[in-house]
N, C-alpha and C positions, 0 to 999 in steps of 0.2 A: 515511586518504584521506577527504576530506570531500566529499561529494556536495551539489549543490544540489538543493532539493526544489521540485518545480513542481506545484502543485495543479490538476487541470482542475475546470472548473466542474461537471461531472458528479459529480466525487469530493465536493466542496463540499455539492453538494445533497444527495447520500447521506448526509454527516454530520449535516445539519440533521435527518434521519428518525431519528436514534439518540439514545438517551439520554446525557445530558451526562457521567456518570460514565464510561461506556464510550468516548465521544467522546474524553475526554481520555487514557485509555488508548493509544487508537488514535495521536493526535497524539505522545505521547511515543515510541512505538515505531516511528513514522516517522522522527522526529528521531534515535534511537539507530541505526536501520538505516543512516540516511545517514552516520554518523560510523564505523561499522565496516565492516570486509571481509566482505561475504557472511553475516556472523552469522545474521540474522536472514531472509534472502531464500530461498527454496525457487523452484527452476524449475517451471513448469507443463508437464505432459507435451505435446508436439506444438505448444508455443505458443511465443513470443518473450517472454512476460513472466513475472515472478516474483510470488510472493505473500509476504504476513506474515500470521502466526497470531497473533491476540489471542482467546484463549477461543473463542467461538462465531463470532467475524466473523474475516473476510478482508479484507486490503487488496491489492488488484491493481495491481502498479506494473512501469514499463518501465525499464530501467536503461541509460542512454546512457554508455558509458565514455569515447567520443570527446570528451564535453564535461562529464564528471563530473556528470552531472544524474540525478536519482531524479523520474520523472514519476509522479504517484498518478493513475490512472487511474478507480478503483471503489473503493468500500467496501461492503461488504455481509455479510448472515448467510451463514455456511458452506453453508446447505443451496440456497441460488440462485445464489449469488456467479458462479459458473461458467458458467450458462446467460447472464449479462448481458455477458459480455465479447465 
């Protein structure tokens, strides 16, 4: 089940603040998550969002099943990403 990926402007801006090697890993992981069925997605407690873990970084996404889209909301370090939601 392939999901369409939509990057928000905020997520694109977050990526610019991360070093290039990590940025490439993040992008590859998002595309892998869009092709698999919940393999990389973890539900965030008391939220409607999911997270994807990449080392010390987290990607906050919203999965819309009706339109088969994966909306990337935020990207950031694990110590402060949950405060930014």
